[in-house]
C-alpha positions as CSV (number, residue, x, y, z in Angstrom):
1,M,7.7,-31.8,-22.3
2,K,9.8,-29.3,-20.7
3,H,7.3,-26.6,-20.9
4,C,4.9,-29.0,-19.4
5,I,7.1,-29.9,-16.6
6,I,7.6,-26.1,-15.9
7,W,3.9,-25.4,-16.3
8,L,3.0,-28.1,-13.6
9,W,5.7,-26.5,-11.1
10,K,4.2,-23.2,-11.3
11,M,0.8,-24.2,-10.7
12,L,2.3,-26.3,-7.7
13,W,3.8,-23.3,-6.5
14,I,0.6,-21.2,-7.1
15,N,-1.5,-23.7,-5.0
16,L,1.2,-23.8,-2.2
17,L,1.2,-19.7,-2.2
18,L,-2.7,-19.7,-1.8
19,R,-3.0,-22.4,0.9
20,A,-0.2,-20.2,2.6
21,V,-2.8,-17.3,3.2
22,S,-4.3,-19.5,6.0
23,L,-1.1,-20.4,7.5
24,L,-0.1,-16.8,7.4
25,R,-3.2,-15.7,8.8
26,A,-3.1,-18.1,11.8
27,I,0.7,-17.0,12.4
28,M,0.0,-13.1,12.2
29,D,-3.2,-13.6,14.7
30,G,-0.9,-15.4,17.1
31,I,1.4,-12.4,17.6
32,P,0.8,-11.0,21.0
33,P,-0.4,-7.6,21.2
34,L,2.6,-5.2,21.5
35,K,3.3,-4.2,25.1
36,D,5.1,-0.8,26.1
37,K,4.9,0.9,29.5
38,R,5.1,4.3,27.4
39,L,1.6,3.5,26.0
40,I,-2.2,3.1,26.8
41,I,-3.5,0.5,24.4
42,K,-7.4,0.0,24.0
43,D,-9.6,-1.5,21.6
44,L,-12.2,0.9,19.8
45,I,-14.9,0.7,17.4
46,F,-15.3,3.5,14.6
47,E,-18.9,2.8,13.0
48,K,-18.7,-0.9,13.2
49,V,-15.0,-0.9,12.3
50,K,-12.4,-2.1,14.6
51,V,-9.4,0.1,15.5
52,R,-6.8,-0.3,18.2
53,L,-5.3,2.9,19.7
54,Y,-1.8,3.4,20.9
55,Q,-2.1,6.6,23.1
56,P,1.1,7.9,24.9
57,K,0.8,8.0,28.6
58,T,3.0,11.3,28.7
59,S,0.9,14.3,29.3
60,T,0.8,17.3,26.8
61,T,-0.4,20.7,26.7
62,G,-1.7,21.0,23.6
63,Q,-3.5,18.7,20.9
64,R,-1.5,15.9,19.2
65,R,-1.5,14.5,15.7
66,G,-3.6,11.5,14.8
67,V,-2.5,8.7,12.5
68,L,-4.8,5.9,10.7
69,Y,-3.0,3.0,9.9
70,F,-3.8,0.4,7.2
71,H,-1.8,-2.7,7.2
72,G,-1.0,-4.7,4.2
73,G,-1.5,-8.3,2.9
74,V,-3.6,-7.8,-0.3
75,G,-6.7,-7.5,1.7
76,R,-6.6,-11.1,2.7
77,F,-4.3,-11.3,5.6
78,G,-2.6,-8.9,8.0
79,S,0.0,-8.3,10.7
80,I,-2.7,-6.5,12.9
81,R,-5.8,-8.1,12.4
82,K,-5.9,-9.2,15.7
83,S,-2.6,-8.1,17.3
84,S,-3.1,-4.6,15.9
85,R,0.5,-4.0,15.9
86,A,1.6,-1.3,13.7
87,P,5.3,0.0,12.8
88,L,4.9,3.4,14.1
89,S,3.6,2.4,17.5
90,R,7.5,1.9,18.4
91,Y,8.7,5.1,17.4
92,D,6.9,8.2,18.6
93,H,5.7,8.1,22.1
94,T,5.1,11.6,22.8
95,E,3.0,13.8,20.1
96,T,1.4,10.8,17.8
97,L,-1.9,8.7,18.7
98,L,-1.8,5.8,16.4
99,F,-5.1,4.0,15.4
100,P,-4.4,0.7,13.1
101,C,-7.7,-0.3,11.2
102,R,-8.7,-3.8,11.6
103,Y,-10.5,-3.9,8.3
104,R,-12.4,-7.1,7.5
105,L,-10.6,-9.4,5.2
106,A,-11.1,-11.0,1.7
107,P,-12.4,-13.7,0.7
108,E,-14.9,-13.8,3.6
109,F,-15.7,-10.1,2.9
110,P,-15.3,-9.4,-0.7
111,Y,-13.3,-6.6,-2.2
112,P,-14.0,-3.5,-2.0
113,T,-15.0,-3.9,1.9
114,Q,-11.5,-3.4,3.0
115,F,-11.7,0.1,1.2
116,H,-15.0,1.1,2.7
117,D,-13.8,-0.2,6.2
118,C,-10.9,2.3,5.9
119,L,-12.9,5.1,4.5
120,T,-15.8,4.7,7.2
121,A,-13.0,4.5,10.1
122,T,-11.3,7.5,8.7
123,I,-14.4,9.7,8.2
124,H,-15.5,8.8,12.0
125,F,-12.3,9.8,13.4
126,M,-12.0,13.0,11.5
127,K,-15.4,14.0,13.1
128,T,-14.4,13.0,16.6
129,A,-10.7,13.6,16.5
130,Q,-11.1,16.2,19.6
131,D,-12.7,13.8,21.8
132,Y,-9.1,11.9,21.6
133,G,-7.3,15.1,22.1
134,V,-6.2,15.2,18.5
135,D,-6.1,18.3,16.3
136,P,-8.4,17.7,13.5
137,A,-6.0,19.6,11.1
138,R,-3.1,17.1,12.1
139,I,-4.7,13.9,10.8
140,I,-2.5,11.6,8.7
141,V,-3.3,8.3,6.8
142,C,-0.8,5.7,6.4
143,G,0.0,2.4,5.0
144,D,2.2,-0.1,3.6
145,S,2.1,-2.6,0.5
146,S,-1.8,-2.9,-0.4
147,G,-2.3,-0.9,2.9
148,G,-0.7,1.9,0.9
149,T,-3.3,1.2,-2.0
150,L,-5.9,1.4,0.4
151,T,-4.1,4.8,2.0
152,A,-4.0,6.7,-1.3
153,A,-7.5,5.5,-2.2
154,V,-9.0,6.8,1.2
155,A,-6.9,10.1,0.7
156,Q,-8.6,10.5,-3.1
157,A,-12.0,9.6,-1.9
158,L,-11.7,12.4,0.7
159,V,-10.8,15.1,-1.4
160,N,-14.4,16.7,-2.4
161,R,-16.1,16.1,1.1
162,K,-17.1,19.2,2.7
163,D,-18.2,17.5,6.1
164,V,-14.5,16.7,7.2
165,P,-11.2,18.5,7.7
166,K,-8.6,18.1,5.1
167,L,-6.0,15.4,5.6
168,R,-2.7,16.7,6.8
169,A,-0.7,14.0,4.9
170,Q,-0.5,10.9,3.4
171,I,2.1,8.2,3.9
172,L,2.8,5.5,1.6
173,I,5.1,3.0,2.4
174,Y,6.1,0.7,-0.9
175,P,2.7,0.9,-2.3
176,F,1.0,-1.0,-4.9
177,L,-0.5,2.0,-7.2
178,Q,-1.4,0.6,-10.7
179,A,-2.3,-2.8,-12.6
180,A,-1.9,-1.4,-16.1
181,D,1.8,-2.0,-16.5
182,F,3.9,-4.8,-15.3
183,N,6.7,-4.2,-17.6
184,L,8.0,-1.2,-15.8
185,P,12.0,-1.0,-15.1
186,S,11.3,-1.9,-11.5
187,Y,9.1,-5.1,-12.6
188,Q,11.9,-6.2,-15.0
189,Q,14.7,-5.7,-12.3
190,N,13.2,-7.3,-9.5
191,A,11.0,-9.9,-11.3
192,K,12.7,-12.7,-9.4
193,I,13.6,-11.1,-6.3
194,P,11.7,-12.1,-3.1
195,V,9.4,-11.4,-1.1
196,L,7.0,-10.0,-3.9
197,I,8.1,-11.6,-7.6
198,R,6.4,-10.0,-10.3
199,E,4.2,-13.4,-11.0
200,R,3.1,-13.3,-7.4
201,T,2.0,-9.7,-7.4
202,L,-0.6,-10.3,-9.8
203,I,-1.7,-13.6,-8.6
204,L,-2.3,-11.9,-5.0
205,G,-4.3,-9.2,-6.9
206,L,-6.3,-11.6,-8.7
207,K,-7.2,-13.6,-5.6
208,Y,-7.9,-10.4,-3.7
209,L,-10.5,-9.7,-6.6
210,N,-11.6,-13.4,-6.6
211,K,-10.8,-13.4,-10.0
212,D,-9.5,-16.6,-12.3
213,I,-5.8,-16.9,-11.7
214,S,-5.2,-18.8,-15.2
215,A,-5.0,-15.3,-17.0
216,V,-1.7,-14.2,-15.3
217,N,0.6,-14.5,-18.2
218,I,-1.9,-12.9,-20.8
219,L,-2.1,-9.9,-18.0
220,L,1.5,-9.7,-17.5
221,K,1.7,-9.0,-21.3
222,G,-0.9,-6.1,-20.9
223,S,-3.8,-7.6,-22.9
224,H,-6.1,-6.0,-20.7
225,I,-5.2,-2.5,-22.1
226,S,-7.1,-1.1,-25.3
227,E,-4.9,1.3,-27.6
228,E,-7.1,4.1,-26.2
229,R,-6.5,3.6,-22.7
230,R,-2.9,2.9,-23.3
231,Q,-2.5,6.3,-25.0
232,K,-4.1,7.8,-21.9
233,Y,-2.0,6.0,-19.3
234,Q,1.4,6.8,-21.1
235,K,1.4,10.1,-20.0
236,W,1.4,9.0,-16.5
237,L,3.1,5.4,-16.6
238,S,5.7,6.0,-19.3
239,A,9.3,4.8,-18.1
240,D,10.3,7.9,-19.6
241,N,9.1,9.7,-16.3
242,I,11.4,7.4,-14.2
243,P,14.9,9.1,-13.4
244,H,17.4,7.5,-15.3
245,E,19.5,6.2,-12.3
246,F,16.7,3.9,-11.5
247,K,17.4,2.3,-14.9
248,M,21.1,1.6,-14.5
249,R,20.7,-2.2,-13.3
250,G,18.9,-3.0,-16.8
251,Y,15.9,-2.1,-18.6
252,T,14.7,-3.3,-22.0
253,P,11.7,-1.0,-23.3
254,P,9.0,-3.5,-24.0
255,G,8.2,-4.1,-27.7
256,P,4.7,-3.9,-29.6
257,P,1.9,-4.5,-27.1
258,A,0.3,-7.5,-26.9
259,P,-3.1,-7.8,-29.0
260,Y,-6.1,-6.3,-26.7
261,S,-8.4,-8.8,-25.8
262,E,-12.1,-7.6,-24.7
263,E,-12.6,-11.1,-22.4
264,I,-9.1,-10.4,-20.6
265,Y,-10.4,-6.6,-20.0
266,K,-13.7,-7.6,-18.7
267,L,-11.7,-10.0,-16.4
268,A,-9.4,-7.3,-15.2
269,K,-11.5,-4.3,-15.3
270,P,-11.5,-3.9,-11.5
271,F,-7.7,-3.5,-11.9
272,L,-8.0,-0.1,-13.6
273,E,-10.3,1.4,-11.2
274,P,-8.8,4.2,-8.6
275,L,-9.8,2.1,-5.9
276,F,-7.4,-0.6,-6.6
277,S,-4.9,1.5,-9.1
278,P,-4.8,5.1,-7.6
279,L,-2.2,6.0,-9.7
280,L,-5.0,6.2,-12.5
281,C,-6.9,8.4,-11.0
282,E,-8.0,11.8,-13.0
283,D,-6.0,15.0,-12.6
284,N,-8.7,16.9,-10.7
285,V,-8.4,14.7,-7.7
286,I,-4.5,14.6,-7.9
287,A,-4.4,18.0,-7.7
288,Q,-6.4,18.0,-4.5
289,L,-4.1,15.6,-2.6
290,P,-2.3,16.4,0.6
291,E,1.3,16.5,1.4
292,T,2.7,13.4,0.7
293,F,5.6,10.8,2.0
294,I,6.6,8.2,-0.4
295,L,8.8,5.0,0.6
296,T,10.4,3.2,-2.0
297,C,12.7,0.1,-2.1
298,E,15.3,-0.5,-4.8
299,Y,14.9,-4.3,-4.8
300,D,11.1,-4.2,-5.1
301,V,8.8,-4.8,-8.1
302,L,6.8,-1.8,-6.6
303,R,9.3,0.9,-6.7
304,D,8.3,2.4,-9.9
305,D,4.7,2.9,-8.6
306,G,6.0,5.0,-6.1
307,L,8.3,7.1,-8.4
308,L,5.4,7.6,-11.1
309,Y,3.0,8.6,-8.2
310,K,5.8,11.2,-6.9
311,K,5.7,12.7,-10.4
312,R,2.2,12.9,-10.9
313,L,1.7,14.7,-7.6
314,E,4.4,16.9,-8.1
315,D,3.1,17.8,-11.6
316,H,0.2,19.4,-9.6
317,G,2.1,20.9,-7.4
318,I,1.5,18.5,-4.2
319,K,4.7,18.6,-1.7
320,V,6.3,15.2,-1.8
321,T,8.8,13.7,0.4
322,L,10.7,10.6,-1.0
323,C,12.6,8.3,0.8
324,H,14.3,5.8,-1.5
325,L,16.0,2.8,0.4
326,E,19.0,1.7,-1.9
327,E,19.4,-1.7,-0.1
328,G,15.5,-2.0,0.6
329,F,13.1,-4.6,-0.3
330,H,9.4,-5.2,-0.1
331,G,8.8,-5.9,3.6
332,T,11.4,-4.2,5.1
333,I,9.7,-1.9,7.5
334,F,7.8,-4.8,8.7
335,L,10.6,-6.5,9.8
336,A,12.5,-3.8,11.4
337,A,9.3,-2.9,13.4
338,Y,8.3,-6.3,14.8
339,S,11.5,-8.6,14.2
340,K,14.0,-9.3,17.4
341,V,15.9,-12.0,15.0
342,V,16.2,-10.6,11.5
343,T,16.4,-6.9,11.0
344,F,17.9,-5.0,8.2
345,Q,19.5,-1.5,8.4
346,S,17.3,-0.3,5.4
347,G,14.2,-0.8,7.5
348,I,15.3,1.1,10.5
349,K,16.3,3.9,8.3
350,G,13.0,4.0,6.7
351,L,11.3,4.1,10.1
352,E,13.5,6.7,11.2
353,K,12.6,8.9,8.1
354,I,8.8,8.1,8.7
355,T,9.1,9.4,12.3
356,K,11.1,12.5,11.3
357,F,8.3,13.2,8.5
358,L,5.5,12.9,11.1
359,R,7.1,15.1,13.6
360,L,7.0,18.2,11.1
361,M,3.4,17.5,10.7
């Protein structure tokens, strides 16, 4: 009886969460566009993809850097779909042109439309950067949360292209990077810490891919990973690759893996593709990625995704700057950038670190 009641409460919570997406969209779309006397703000179209330009009014003698920004929201809602506000727009008014990408949202536009929109906008800008006074050698892609996923996937998609310049850098702000292991130390330590609790992470991912959410518990146990894949991923996802200091709040190595289910694998197959899980990309692509900035938060289930990606990149000689916010949580940068009521010092620190990194580009 007790288990039945718990299950009913979980189902009620899930339904409320899914209904909340429509409410969040309405709230986000109602945020008025950022007004700043130091900026020229324009709406543009990059190959049918809507973007918003934030351009400093100050004159410059040389070419500026350009940043394409991909917002979070698990592909289903986002803070800049209409208002196109982006965290960095308030923090650099001299040398940066910022282009938040207003990619189309699921479920109206199914996955992977969001990736293709971001890639299309990036390629268009790379080919036309000089029209905006931007140095083609100073183009950076940036995103937070699932926007960090899109950022990493776009950077990977560009490595072998010969028709565009190389990216100068990528900035990943508490990114989601893998859906193979939901029992990493950060998932255990922060399983019940808002705003992104462990179960919710997977539910949102399933809804993004328009998959059945009833398989949540089985997926959390790893039944979608065959023994062959488990062996392959082990070198990239092992908790041994995470520094000891990040396990001090408690970590219990998982027991024997759950039995593999071919049915669950077929359901979750898109989870393991690099578009959705950039951390699982092959070495020959990882080795060609640009300089990277990764921001992680201590109280975030996605913390270890960032730490593991940092190690993979560094193992291939890629320069990585890590900003770890010891008091940070998922969404702290969003609050620092937009909120006039609730702002946390960790978010302000994070924005300052990102801006400092940008100024070196």
